[in-house]
gemmi code that builds the backbone of each chain (N, CA, C; Angstrom):
import gemmi

chains = {
    "A": [
        ("MET", (57.246, 70.416, 110.989), (58.705, 70.307, 111.118), (59.105, 70.560, 112.577)),
        ("ASP", (58.749, 69.626, 113.475), (59.045, 69.810, 114.887), (60.493, 69.482, 115.219)),
        ("GLU", (60.974, 68.359, 114.656), (62.355, 67.969, 114.935), (63.251, 68.455, 113.808)),
        ("ALA", (64.552, 68.510, 114.114), (65.495, 68.960, 113.092), (65.593, 67.927, 111.971)),
        ("ILE", (65.652, 68.419, 110.744), (65.922, 67.535, 109.607), (67.431, 67.576, 109.403)),
        ("VAL", (68.040, 66.411, 109.336), (69.505, 66.361, 109.222), (69.906, 65.778, 107.874)),
        ("LEU", (70.803, 66.479, 107.188), (71.329, 65.998, 105.914), (72.843, 65.886, 106.054)),
        ("THR", (73.412, 64.814, 105.509), (74.875, 64.697, 105.589), (75.453, 64.433, 104.199)),
        ("TYR", (76.651, 64.974, 103.982), (77.308, 64.848, 102.674), (78.794, 64.587, 102.861)),
        ("GLU", (79.325, 63.806, 101.921), (80.773, 63.631, 101.895), (81.318, 64.389, 100.688)),
        ("ILE", (82.360, 65.158, 100.898), (82.915, 65.959, 99.811), (84.222, 65.320, 99.324)),
        ("SER", (84.272, 65.032, 98.024), (85.466, 64.394, 97.452), (86.582, 65.420, 97.258)),
        ("PRO", (87.811, 65.021, 97.526), (88.924, 65.943, 97.306), (89.229, 66.103, 95.807)),
        ("ASP", (89.752, 67.266, 95.449), (90.251, 67.541, 94.092), (89.264, 67.224, 92.973)),
        ("ASP", (87.979, 67.237, 93.249), (87.021, 66.936, 92.190), (86.102, 68.129, 91.940)),
        ("PHE", (86.560, 69.004, 91.046), (85.792, 70.214, 90.768), (84.511, 69.945, 89.998)),
        ("THR", (84.456, 68.785, 89.343), (83.237, 68.493, 88.588), (82.076, 68.237, 89.538)),
        ("ARG", (82.378, 67.803, 90.757), (81.310, 67.495, 91.709), (81.106, 68.594, 92.749)),
        ("ALA", (82.029, 69.540, 92.820), (81.878, 70.613, 93.808), (80.584, 71.359, 93.536)),
        ("GLY", (79.805, 71.549, 94.539), (78.520, 72.245, 94.375), (77.337, 71.293, 94.405)),
        ("GLU", (77.594, 70.000, 94.288), (76.481, 69.028, 94.292), (75.748, 69.026, 95.627)),
        ("ALA", (76.507, 69.043, 96.711), (75.897, 69.028, 98.040), (75.059, 70.290, 98.247)),
        ("SER", (75.634, 71.453, 97.880), (74.915, 72.724, 98.050), (73.646, 72.737, 97.211)),
        ("SER", (73.749, 72.225, 95.974), (72.570, 72.189, 95.099), (71.490, 71.293, 95.685)),
        ("ASP", (71.924, 70.181, 96.284), (70.968, 69.257, 96.892), (70.246, 69.923, 98.061)),
        ("VAL", (71.027, 70.605, 98.913), (70.421, 71.310, 100.054), (69.449, 72.380, 99.560)),
        ("LYS", (69.881, 73.098, 98.519), (69.026, 74.137, 97.939), (67.674, 73.542, 97.522)),
        ("GLY", (67.719, 72.405, 96.835), (66.495, 71.735, 96.386), (65.605, 71.325, 97.548)),
        ("LYS", (66.236, 70.778, 98.601), (65.457, 70.311, 99.760), (64.803, 71.500, 100.483)),
        ("LEU", (65.556, 72.598, 100.632), (65.007, 73.778, 101.320), (63.831, 74.355, 100.532)),
        ("LYS", (63.945, 74.302, 99.214), (62.876, 74.781, 98.342), (61.607, 73.957, 98.584)),
        ("GLN", (61.793, 72.629, 98.662), (60.654, 71.729, 98.919), (60.018, 72.038, 100.263)),
        ("LEU", (60.846, 72.421, 101.228), (60.341, 72.704, 102.571), (59.674, 74.073, 102.671)),
        ("GLY", (59.759, 74.834, 101.581), (59.114, 76.141, 101.566), (59.885, 77.230, 102.295)),
        ("VAL", (61.207, 77.041, 102.426), (62.051, 78.059, 103.065), (62.121, 79.282, 102.135)),
        ("SER", (62.261, 80.481, 102.707), (62.253, 81.705, 101.898), (63.434, 81.716, 100.926)),
        ("PRO", (63.210, 82.278, 99.712), (64.282, 82.313, 98.708), (65.553, 82.993, 99.234)),
        ("GLU", (65.395, 84.027, 100.066), (66.565, 84.754, 100.577), (67.415, 83.855, 101.492)),
        ("ALA", (66.739, 83.100, 102.378), (67.478, 82.189, 103.263), (68.139, 81.078, 102.440)),
        ("ILE", (67.434, 80.587, 101.433), (67.997, 79.533, 100.579), (69.246, 80.038, 99.886)),
        ("ARG", (69.171, 81.268, 99.359), (70.309, 81.844, 98.648), (71.525, 81.977, 99.572)),
        ("LYS", (71.276, 82.423, 100.793), (72.379, 82.571, 101.761), (73.027, 81.218, 102.046)),
        ("VAL", (72.190, 80.213, 102.309), (72.704, 78.879, 102.625), (73.490, 78.321, 101.439)),
        ("ALA", (72.919, 78.472, 100.240), (73.555, 77.916, 99.040), (74.926, 78.539, 98.812)),
        ("ILE", (75.010, 79.863, 98.931), (76.272, 80.552, 98.681), (77.313, 80.156, 99.734)),
        ("ALA", (76.930, 80.236, 101.000), (77.879, 79.944, 102.087), (78.362, 78.491, 102.014)),
        ("MET", (77.439, 77.587, 101.739), (77.817, 76.171, 101.726), (78.680, 75.841, 100.512)),
        ("TYR", (78.381, 76.452, 99.367), (79.184, 76.202, 98.165), (80.610, 76.693, 98.371)),
        ("GLU", (80.763, 77.868, 98.965), (82.113, 78.388, 99.246), (82.858, 77.407, 100.152)),
        ("GLY", (82.151, 76.871, 101.147), (82.769, 75.910, 102.057), (83.165, 74.627, 101.328)),
        ("GLU", (82.278, 74.197, 100.450), (82.563, 72.987, 99.667), (83.823, 73.178, 98.812)),
        ("ILE", (83.880, 74.329, 98.127), (85.042, 74.620, 97.271), (86.316, 74.633, 98.113)),
        ("ASN", (86.238, 75.259, 99.287), (87.414, 75.292, 100.166), (87.870, 73.883, 100.531)),
        ("MET", (86.916, 73.008, 100.811), (87.259, 71.635, 101.180), (87.923, 70.904, 100.015)),
        ("VAL", (87.436, 71.174, 98.799), (88.012, 70.532, 97.612), (89.440, 71.045, 97.377)),
        ("ILE", (89.607, 72.366, 97.504), (90.919, 72.965, 97.208), (91.952, 72.656, 98.291)),
        ("HIS", (91.561, 72.868, 99.539), (92.570, 72.919, 100.605), (92.625, 71.707, 101.534)),
        ("ALA", (91.532, 70.946, 101.615), (91.451, 70.057, 102.781), (91.265, 68.574, 102.483)),
        ("ASN", (91.530, 68.165, 101.230), (91.315, 66.759, 100.870), (89.883, 66.307, 101.138)),
        ("GLY", (88.955, 67.197, 100.875), (87.544, 66.853, 101.089), (87.161, 66.905, 102.547)),
        ("GLY", (86.014, 66.316, 102.859), (85.546, 66.350, 104.244), (84.077, 66.005, 104.307)),
        ("GLY", (83.458, 66.360, 105.428), (82.045, 66.040, 105.596), (81.236, 67.278, 105.941)),
        ("ILE", (79.988, 67.299, 105.476), (79.094, 68.416, 105.800), (77.813, 67.866, 106.425)),
        ("ARG", (77.399, 68.471, 107.522), (76.150, 68.116, 108.177), (75.269, 69.365, 108.191)),
        ("VAL", (74.058, 69.210, 107.721), (73.124, 70.341, 107.688), (71.940, 70.011, 108.577)),
        ("GLU", (71.650, 70.897, 109.514), (70.510, 70.702, 110.420), (69.481, 71.796, 110.166)),
        ("ILE", (68.286, 71.372, 109.808), (67.227, 72.340, 109.488), (66.143, 72.283, 110.561)),
        ("THR", (65.896, 73.411, 111.198), (64.804, 73.509, 112.169), (63.902, 74.666, 111.735)),
        ("PRO", (62.752, 74.827, 112.356), (61.874, 75.929, 111.948), (62.501, 77.314, 112.146)),
        ("VAL", (63.515, 77.422, 113.002), (64.090, 78.740, 113.266), (65.404, 79.020, 112.541)),
        ("GLU", (66.152, 77.965, 112.209), (67.460, 78.210, 111.581), (67.957, 77.016, 110.777)),
        ("ILE", (68.966, 77.294, 109.955), (69.653, 76.233, 109.213), (71.111, 76.287, 109.647)),
        ("LYS", (71.566, 75.172, 110.193), (72.950, 75.123, 110.672), (73.766, 74.212, 109.769)),
        ("MET", (74.944, 74.695, 109.328), (75.828, 73.891, 108.489), (77.132, 73.659, 109.242)),
        ("ILE", (77.499, 72.406, 109.364), (78.757, 72.086, 110.038), (79.673, 71.411, 109.025)),
        ("LEU", (80.781, 72.091, 108.705), (81.708, 71.585, 107.692), (82.987, 71.147, 108.389)),
        ("ALA", (83.263, 69.855, 108.362), (84.428, 69.348, 109.092), (85.383, 68.646, 108.143)),
        ("ASP", (86.666, 68.997, 108.244), (87.667, 68.312, 107.431), (88.857, 67.912, 108.286)),
        ("VAL", (89.664, 67.010, 107.730), (90.894, 66.609, 108.420), (92.091, 67.105, 107.599)),
        ("GLY", (91.941, 68.327, 107.081), (92.980, 68.954, 106.258), (94.096, 69.541, 107.101)),
        ("PRO", (94.890, 70.420, 106.495), (96.088, 70.944, 107.162), (95.816, 71.978, 108.256)),
        ("GLY", (94.567, 72.460, 108.345), (94.275, 73.531, 109.311), (94.616, 74.896, 108.725)),
        ("ILE", (94.120, 75.956, 109.372), (94.379, 77.321, 108.895), (95.376, 77.974, 109.854)),
        ("PRO", (96.597, 78.305, 109.360), (97.621, 78.845, 110.259), (97.237, 80.181, 110.894)),
        ("ASP", (96.607, 81.065, 110.106), (96.266, 82.387, 110.626), (94.832, 82.724, 110.187)),
        ("VAL", (93.885, 82.475, 111.070), (92.466, 82.639, 110.718), (92.155, 84.095, 110.363)),
        ("GLU", (92.738, 85.025, 111.132), (92.467, 86.444, 110.900), (92.869, 86.852, 109.483)),
        ("GLN", (94.043, 86.355, 109.081), (94.537, 86.656, 107.731), (93.643, 85.987, 106.676)),
        ("ALA", (93.261, 84.735, 106.939), (92.421, 83.986, 105.990), (91.061, 84.643, 105.807)),
        ("MET", (90.621, 85.371, 106.818), (89.312, 86.036, 106.747), (89.375, 87.336, 105.941)),
        ("LYS", (90.594, 87.808, 105.624), (90.726, 89.063, 104.880), (90.379, 88.831, 103.422)),
        ("ALA", (89.497, 89.696, 102.871), (89.127, 89.572, 101.459), (90.374, 89.746, 100.601)),
        ("GLY", (90.600, 88.841, 99.683), (91.732, 88.946, 98.762), (92.933, 88.113, 99.169)),
        ("TYR", (92.957, 87.638, 100.431), (94.071, 86.792, 100.843), (93.787, 85.369, 100.400)),
        ("SER", (94.750, 84.757, 99.673), (94.498, 83.418, 99.134), (95.762, 82.585, 99.086)),
        ("THR", (95.627, 81.294, 99.328), (96.752, 80.371, 99.169), (96.409, 79.328, 98.094)),
        ("ALA", (95.388, 79.629, 97.274), (94.952, 78.659, 96.260), (95.974, 78.536, 95.136)),
        ("PRO", (96.181, 77.324, 94.613), (97.134, 77.129, 93.514), (96.624, 77.704, 92.180)),
        ("ASP", (97.540, 77.898, 91.211), (97.206, 78.508, 89.916), (96.092, 77.760, 89.188)),
        ("GLU", (96.129, 76.437, 89.316), (95.136, 75.595, 88.635), (93.703, 75.998, 89.059)),
        ("VAL", (93.567, 76.287, 90.349), (92.266, 76.688, 90.885), (91.895, 78.080, 90.392)),
        ("ARG", (92.899, 78.952, 90.315), (92.653, 80.333, 89.857), (92.214, 80.344, 88.398)),
        ("SER", (92.765, 79.411, 87.604), (92.402, 79.382, 86.184), (90.929, 78.997, 85.998)),
        ("LEU", (90.337, 78.385, 87.017), (88.910, 78.046, 86.950), (88.034, 79.212, 87.407)),
        ("GLY", (88.669, 80.297, 87.819), (87.900, 81.481, 88.227), (87.709, 81.595, 89.720)),
        ("PHE", (88.376, 80.693, 90.463), (88.277, 80.746, 91.924), (89.620, 81.195, 92.518)),
        ("GLY", (89.692, 81.104, 93.827), (90.971, 81.368, 94.481), (91.306, 82.837, 94.609)),
        ("ALA", (90.282, 83.694, 94.609), (90.550, 85.123, 94.737), (90.525, 85.584, 96.190)),
        ("GLY", (90.433, 84.640, 97.096), (90.465, 85.009, 98.508), (89.153, 85.589, 99.011)),
        ("MET", (88.056, 85.144, 98.425), (86.749, 85.668, 98.836), (85.900, 84.618, 99.557)),
        ("GLY", (86.399, 83.402, 99.643), (85.610, 82.298, 100.180), (85.134, 82.526, 101.604)),
        ("LEU", (86.070, 82.623, 102.526), (85.680, 82.809, 103.937), (84.919, 84.114, 104.154)),
        ("PRO", (85.373, 85.253, 103.533), (84.593, 86.484, 103.702), (83.164, 86.341, 103.189)),
        ("ASN", (82.983, 85.644, 102.052), (81.620, 85.432, 101.537), (80.798, 84.584, 102.507)),
        ("MET", (81.432, 83.576, 103.101), (80.713, 82.713, 104.044), (80.229, 83.529, 105.236)),
        ("LYS", (81.085, 84.422, 105.704), (80.706, 85.264, 106.847), (79.590, 86.235, 106.460)),
        ("LYS", (79.755, 86.816, 105.271), (78.788, 87.809, 104.792), (77.375, 87.221, 104.666)),
        ("TYR", (77.293, 85.972, 104.231), (75.979, 85.391, 103.947), (75.386, 84.567, 105.094)),
        ("THR", (76.037, 84.535, 106.238), (75.464, 83.784, 107.353), (75.259, 84.710, 108.555)),
        ("ASP", (74.392, 84.306, 109.465), (74.129, 85.131, 110.643), (75.151, 84.867, 111.739)),
        ("ASP", (75.761, 83.685, 111.659), (76.785, 83.360, 112.653), (77.772, 82.373, 112.028)),
        ("MET", (79.067, 82.584, 112.299), (80.063, 81.652, 111.766), (81.210, 81.506, 112.760)),
        ("THR", (81.534, 80.257, 113.079), (82.683, 80.032, 113.944), (83.653, 79.081, 113.252)),
        ("ILE", (84.951, 79.334, 113.466), (85.989, 78.485, 112.870), (86.816, 77.870, 114.001)),
        ("GLU", (86.844, 76.549, 114.016), (87.749, 75.865, 114.947), (88.787, 75.175, 114.090)),
        ("THR", (90.064, 75.484, 114.312), (91.076, 74.883, 113.464), (92.328, 74.542, 114.253)),
        ("GLN", (92.959, 73.454, 113.857), (94.192, 73.039, 114.516), (95.147, 72.556, 113.427)),
        ("LEU", (96.348, 73.092, 113.417), (97.302, 72.727, 112.369), (97.570, 71.228, 112.362)),
        ("GLY", (97.497, 70.636, 111.179), (97.764, 69.214, 111.023), (96.635, 68.304, 111.474)),
        ("VAL", (95.595, 68.893, 112.023), (94.474, 68.087, 112.534), (93.205, 68.290, 111.685)),
        ("GLY", (92.910, 69.556, 111.430), (91.729, 69.826, 110.604), (90.992, 71.079, 111.015)),
        ("THR", (89.916, 71.344, 110.293), (89.125, 72.552, 110.521), (87.642, 72.200, 110.558)),
        ("THR", (86.939, 72.811, 111.488), (85.481, 72.679, 111.517), (84.880, 74.078, 111.500)),
        ("ILE", (84.043, 74.305, 110.505), (83.376, 75.604, 110.383), (81.885, 75.383, 110.609)),
        ("THR", (81.319, 76.157, 111.523), (79.897, 76.055, 111.800), (79.230, 77.376, 111.388)),
        ("MET", (78.242, 77.276, 110.525), (77.556, 78.483, 110.044), (76.058, 78.341, 110.262)),
        ("THR", (75.437, 79.446, 110.660), (73.999, 79.435, 110.899), (73.312, 80.537, 110.092)),
        ("VAL", (72.230, 80.158, 109.447), (71.381, 81.132, 108.765), (70.005, 81.073, 109.433)),
        ("LYS", (69.544, 82.227, 109.920), (68.222, 82.289, 110.562), (67.134, 82.269, 109.504)),
        ("MET", (66.040, 81.623, 109.828), (64.899, 81.571, 108.901), (64.275, 82.957, 108.765)),
    ],
    "B": [
        ("MET", (61.650, 92.907, 82.202), (61.798, 91.962, 81.086), (62.019, 90.555, 81.631)),
        ("THR", (61.346, 89.581, 80.993), (61.512, 88.198, 81.443), (62.640, 87.521, 80.674)),
        ("VAL", (63.047, 86.357, 81.178), (64.057, 85.566, 80.474), (63.520, 85.189, 79.094)),
        ("GLN", (62.226, 84.838, 79.040), (61.618, 84.486, 77.751), (61.670, 85.673, 76.793)),
        ("GLY", (61.433, 86.862, 77.331), (61.489, 88.076, 76.520), (62.870, 88.258, 75.914)),
        ("LEU", (63.879, 87.972, 76.709), (65.255, 88.109, 76.232), (65.565, 87.027, 75.182)),
        ("LEU", (65.072, 85.820, 75.444), (65.259, 84.715, 74.486), (64.607, 85.079, 73.144)),
        ("ASP", (63.408, 85.675, 73.219), (62.641, 85.990, 72.011), (63.140, 87.244, 71.294)),
        ("SER", (63.942, 88.054, 71.979), (64.354, 89.334, 71.407), (65.272, 89.164, 70.201)),
        ("GLY", (65.910, 88.009, 70.082), (66.823, 87.782, 68.967), (68.177, 88.459, 69.152)),
        ("MET", (68.380, 89.098, 70.313), (69.659, 89.781, 70.561), (70.807, 88.796, 70.712)),
        ("PHE", (70.475, 87.632, 71.290), (71.513, 86.642, 71.572), (71.122, 85.280, 71.010)),
        ("THR", (72.119, 84.436, 70.764), (71.793, 83.074, 70.321), (71.365, 82.256, 71.539)),
        ("VAL", (70.506, 81.296, 71.332), (70.005, 80.470, 72.435), (70.852, 79.209, 72.545)),
        ("VAL", (71.475, 79.034, 73.704), (72.330, 77.859, 73.925), (71.536, 76.767, 74.654)),
        ("ASN", (70.806, 77.177, 75.698), (69.972, 76.233, 76.441), (68.811, 76.977, 77.111)),
        ("VAL", (67.634, 76.410, 77.026), (66.475, 77.013, 77.707), (66.216, 76.227, 78.987)),
        ("GLY", (66.257, 76.915, 80.106), (66.115, 76.250, 81.400), (64.715, 76.359, 81.960)),
        ("GLU", (64.602, 76.130, 83.261), (63.298, 76.176, 83.914), (62.849, 77.622, 84.108)),
        ("ASN", (61.569, 77.803, 84.226), (60.971, 79.091, 84.541), (61.432, 80.263, 83.654)),
        ("PRO", (61.250, 80.152, 82.335), (61.647, 81.261, 81.450), (60.789, 82.521, 81.646)),
        ("GLU", (59.679, 82.372, 82.379), (58.831, 83.551, 82.623), (59.374, 84.425, 83.755)),
        ("ARG", (60.470, 83.995, 84.315), (61.062, 84.747, 85.421), (61.522, 86.145, 84.989)),
        ("GLU", (61.314, 87.111, 85.862), (61.695, 88.494, 85.595), (63.207, 88.679, 85.811)),
        ("ILE", (63.854, 89.369, 84.891), (65.286, 89.688, 85.065), (65.381, 90.946, 85.927)),
        ("THR", (66.206, 90.903, 86.972), (66.278, 92.051, 87.878), (67.296, 93.090, 87.403)),
        ("VAL", (68.424, 92.620, 86.847), (69.511, 93.540, 86.497), (70.571, 92.776, 85.691)),
        ("PRO", (71.275, 93.432, 84.744), (72.414, 92.747, 84.134), (73.595, 92.764, 85.109)),
        ("PHE", (74.406, 91.733, 85.101), (75.543, 91.658, 86.029), (76.758, 91.144, 85.254)),
        ("CYS", (77.896, 91.863, 85.358), (79.106, 91.481, 84.612), (80.203, 91.062, 85.572)),
        ("CYS", (80.740, 89.858, 85.388), (81.861, 89.418, 86.227), (82.405, 88.097, 85.691)),
        ("ASP", (83.740, 87.993, 85.659), (84.342, 86.737, 85.201), (85.038, 85.981, 86.325)),
        ("LEU", (85.229, 86.654, 87.427), (85.888, 85.977, 88.546), (84.791, 85.348, 89.412)),
        ("LEU", (84.767, 84.027, 89.431), (83.669, 83.341, 90.104), (83.636, 83.647, 91.596)),
        ("SER", (84.796, 83.838, 92.179), (84.863, 84.174, 93.612), (84.078, 85.444, 93.916)),
        ("ILE", (84.181, 86.413, 93.014), (83.457, 87.679, 93.200), (81.983, 87.477, 92.874)),
        ("ALA", (81.717, 86.800, 91.757), (80.330, 86.575, 91.341), (79.546, 85.865, 92.437)),
        ("MET", (80.213, 84.938, 93.102), (79.570, 84.173, 94.173), (79.036, 85.103, 95.261)),
        ("GLY", (79.795, 86.122, 95.580), (79.405, 87.037, 96.654), (78.534, 88.189, 96.185)),
        ("ARG", (78.592, 88.497, 94.885), (77.959, 89.736, 94.425), (76.820, 89.579, 93.432)),
        ("ALA", (76.739, 88.457, 92.752), (75.687, 88.326, 91.732), (74.311, 88.483, 92.371)),
        ("PRO", (73.513, 89.471, 91.937), (72.194, 89.659, 92.542), (71.235, 88.553, 92.098)),
        ("ALA", (70.313, 88.170, 92.970), (69.297, 87.176, 92.603), (68.522, 87.700, 91.402)),
        ("GLY", (68.259, 86.823, 90.462), (67.480, 87.193, 89.291), (68.242, 87.955, 88.222)),
        ("CYS", (69.570, 88.031, 88.350), (70.353, 88.789, 87.370), (70.503, 88.036, 86.044)),
        ("ALA", (70.801, 88.799, 84.985), (71.254, 88.214, 83.721), (72.768, 88.358, 83.762)),
        ("TRP", (73.454, 87.260, 83.973), (74.896, 87.288, 84.234), (75.666, 87.181, 82.923)),
        ("VAL", (76.435, 88.241, 82.619), (77.219, 88.267, 81.385), (78.672, 87.923, 81.729)),
        ("THR", (79.207, 86.888, 81.088), (80.556, 86.426, 81.425), (81.213, 85.739, 80.235)),
        ("VAL", (82.518, 85.560, 80.310), (83.221, 84.769, 79.286), (83.675, 83.433, 79.877)),
        ("MET", (83.390, 83.241, 81.154), (83.852, 82.043, 81.850), (82.837, 80.911, 81.663)),
        ("GLY", (83.225, 79.884, 80.909), (82.227, 78.875, 80.552), (82.506, 77.481, 81.079)),
        ("ASN", (82.989, 77.372, 82.313), (83.210, 76.031, 82.865), (82.061, 75.638, 83.796)),
        ("MET", (82.139, 74.423, 84.309), (80.999, 73.907, 85.086), (80.759, 74.707, 86.360)),
        ("ASN", (81.806, 75.357, 86.857), (81.633, 76.127, 88.077), (80.780, 77.377, 87.844)),
        ("THR", (80.837, 77.892, 86.601), (79.983, 79.033, 86.250), (78.523, 78.643, 86.459)),
        ("LEU", (78.192, 77.430, 86.018), (76.812, 76.952, 86.139), (76.425, 76.773, 87.600)),
        ("ALA", (77.361, 76.237, 88.391), (77.088, 76.045, 89.821), (76.851, 77.393, 90.496)),
        ("VAL", (77.690, 78.375, 90.184), (77.551, 79.702, 90.798), (76.213, 80.327, 90.381)),
        ("ALA", (75.847, 80.164, 89.110), (74.576, 80.723, 88.627), (73.405, 80.114, 89.394)),
        ("THR", (73.449, 78.796, 89.584), (72.367, 78.126, 90.307), (72.294, 78.612, 91.743)),
        ("LEU", (73.458, 78.624, 92.399), (73.459, 78.889, 93.833), (73.189, 80.350, 94.177)),
        ("THR", (73.562, 81.266, 93.257), (73.262, 82.684, 93.525), (71.868, 83.039, 93.015)),
        ("ASP", (71.207, 82.064, 92.367), (69.849, 82.269, 91.873), (69.796, 83.282, 90.731)),
        ("ALA", (70.796, 83.233, 89.847), (70.781, 84.086, 88.644), (69.640, 83.627, 87.730)),
        ("ALA", (69.090, 84.569, 86.953), (67.960, 84.215, 86.069), (68.461, 83.520, 84.808)),
        ("CYS", (69.616, 83.976, 84.290), (70.184, 83.359, 83.088), (71.644, 83.791, 82.945)),
        ("ILE", (72.339, 83.085, 82.028), (73.744, 83.401, 81.752), (73.861, 83.821, 80.287)),
        ("ILE", (74.653, 84.869, 80.028), (74.944, 85.236, 78.647), (76.456, 85.118, 78.452)),
        ("MET", (76.860, 84.226, 77.567), (78.271, 84.042, 77.266), (78.651, 85.074, 76.210)),
        ("ALA", (79.536, 86.020, 76.582), (79.915, 87.104, 75.676), (81.221, 86.785, 74.940)),
        ("GLU", (81.589, 87.656, 73.993), (82.862, 87.529, 73.258), (82.993, 86.187, 72.531)),
        ("GLY", (81.871, 85.577, 72.200), (81.935, 84.295, 71.486), (82.387, 83.136, 72.362)),
        ("ALA", (82.442, 83.350, 73.663), (82.853, 82.266, 74.578), (81.786, 81.164, 74.566)),
        ("VAL", (82.228, 79.939, 74.735), (81.271, 78.820, 74.732), (81.407, 78.008, 76.019)),
        ("LEU", (80.351, 77.262, 76.320), (80.405, 76.348, 77.466), (81.221, 75.133, 77.053)),
        ("ASP", (82.055, 74.632, 77.939), (82.737, 73.380, 77.605), (81.728, 72.231, 77.751)),
        ("GLU", (82.164, 71.035, 77.378), (81.241, 69.902, 77.292), (80.554, 69.596, 78.637)),
        ("ILE", (81.336, 69.588, 79.703), (80.773, 69.277, 81.031), (79.790, 70.364, 81.456)),
        ("ALA", (80.164, 71.618, 81.157), (79.300, 72.742, 81.539), (77.980, 72.677, 80.777)),
        ("MET", (78.047, 72.294, 79.514), (76.834, 72.182, 78.699), (75.896, 71.133, 79.296)),
        ("LYS", (76.480, 70.010, 79.705), (75.688, 68.932, 80.296), (75.016, 69.448, 81.581)),
        ("LYS", (75.806, 70.201, 82.363), (75.290, 70.729, 83.625), (74.145, 71.723, 83.375)),
        ("ALA", (74.294, 72.537, 82.326), (73.234, 73.505, 82.001), (71.932, 72.770, 81.705)),
        ("LYS", (72.049, 71.672, 80.983), (70.843, 70.896, 80.636), (70.287, 70.194, 81.886)),
        ("ASP", (71.187, 69.545, 82.646), (70.754, 68.830, 83.853), (70.089, 69.762, 84.859)),
        ("GLN", (70.719, 70.914, 85.081), (70.229, 71.837, 86.114), (69.188, 72.815, 85.559)),
        ("GLU", (68.904, 72.687, 84.278), (67.900, 73.539, 83.621), (68.192, 75.029, 83.811)),
        ("ILE", (69.377, 75.414, 83.341), (69.779, 76.821, 83.443), (69.739, 77.428, 82.034)),
        ("THR", (69.122, 78.597, 81.918), (69.051, 79.248, 80.607), (70.394, 79.911, 80.284)),
        ("VAL", (70.940, 79.565, 79.119), (72.218, 80.125, 78.674), (72.054, 80.673, 77.257)),
        ("MET", (72.554, 81.890, 77.054), (72.553, 82.490, 75.715), (73.972, 82.854, 75.337)),
        ("GLY", (74.194, 83.168, 74.064), (75.554, 83.511, 73.628), (75.546, 84.711, 72.703)),
        ("THR", (76.702, 85.372, 72.613), (76.860, 86.512, 71.709), (78.340, 86.728, 71.388)),
        ("GLU", (78.591, 87.342, 70.210), (79.964, 87.710, 69.856), (80.314, 89.064, 70.476)),
        ("LEU", (79.323, 89.764, 71.015), (79.550, 91.108, 71.568), (80.480, 91.061, 72.778)),
        ("PRO", (81.211, 92.162, 73.024), (81.967, 92.268, 74.277), (81.014, 92.307, 75.478)),
        ("ILE", (81.535, 92.042, 76.641), (80.719, 91.965, 77.847), (79.898, 93.245, 78.082)),
        ("PHE", (80.585, 94.397, 77.982), (79.881, 95.663, 78.262), (78.710, 95.864, 77.307)),
        ("ASP", (78.982, 95.646, 76.004), (77.936, 95.868, 75.003), (76.748, 94.928, 75.217)),
        ("ALA", (77.049, 93.680, 75.581), (75.973, 92.707, 75.819), (75.115, 93.155, 77.003)),
        ("ALA", (75.775, 93.581, 78.083), (75.054, 94.016, 79.284), (74.256, 95.288, 78.993)),
        ("LEU", (74.845, 96.190, 78.187), (74.164, 97.442, 77.825), (72.882, 97.143, 77.047)),
        ("LYS", (72.972, 96.175, 76.137), (71.786, 95.795, 75.356), (70.665, 95.295, 76.277)),
        ("ILE", (71.039, 94.490, 77.256), (70.039, 93.973, 78.195), (69.435, 95.141, 78.974)),
        ("HIS", (70.307, 96.025, 79.433), (69.860, 97.186, 80.206), (68.862, 98.010, 79.386)),
        ("GLN", (69.214, 98.260, 78.121), (68.342, 99.069, 77.260), (67.006, 98.368, 77.025)),
        ("ALA", (67.075, 97.044, 76.837), (65.839, 96.277, 76.608), (64.955, 96.323, 77.855)),
        ("MET", (65.606, 96.344, 79.031), (64.847, 96.383, 80.282), (64.158, 97.738, 80.491)),
        ("GLN", (64.779, 98.788, 79.900), (64.173, 100.127, 80.023), (62.968, 100.251, 79.093)),
        ("GLY", (62.805, 99.249, 78.207), (61.687, 99.250, 77.264), (61.989, 100.164, 76.093)),
    ],
}
model = gemmi.Model(1)
for chain_id, residues in chains.items():
    chain = gemmi.Chain(chain_id)
    for i, (resn, *xyz) in enumerate(residues, 1):
        res = gemmi.Residue()
        res.name, res.seqid = resn, gemmi.SeqId(i, " ")
        for name, pos in zip(("N", "CA", "C"), xyz):
            atom = gemmi.Atom()
            atom.name, atom.element = name, gemmi.Element(name[0])
            atom.pos, atom.b_iso = gemmi.Position(*pos), 0.0
            res.add_atom(atom)
        chain.add_residue(res)
    model.add_chain(chain)
structure = gemmi.Structure()
structure.add_model(model)
structure.setup_entities()
């Protein structure tokens, strides 16, 4: 595995039946590559939270996963409304999710905090009305 | 205790048998809020919940739970059932409340 393996996914908006498919696919591929279960678990959790966020808030988007021998990088880019206050959004329990999402057991304001907790590095670039790009890295 | 051991114990009804039933259960885990379960469910746990939608199955897969126990007579909806079969996730059911179901698993794990 000298060069980076790149995987790309498109996330459909408002489709909870498909949310998690991309993360499950990445999980399967990492397993085939012999990545440690702990790193796989971190990637799966962080990416699924990102996927759910894209479905709920951002009219879907795209995910690019780069796998190298030293790290797994996930780049989640959407053209959604942007995050008005990143600091507030990062607080556990803060949520703007609609009731419909909460009735499915989500929307408790744990998404971004979970993403941070399970990755070694996370950066958020966001612009109101333009979109959000979240880059997360998990070290091997 | 393995997932197979729990399946064979007769404590719970068998809804779906998934891959790797010989896997060791690490701990019972109780939670119905998927947002919390996503961040807290320990790898290899026996997850006791009443939440039976397709997202429960996704969270179980991604957090690497060993199996799911649907408590209080809760059932998987049709899409979730399909997902359990497709993703080969072991699911059991019981009429017991969540605490009692988790306690039974805990006691069985103590031997």
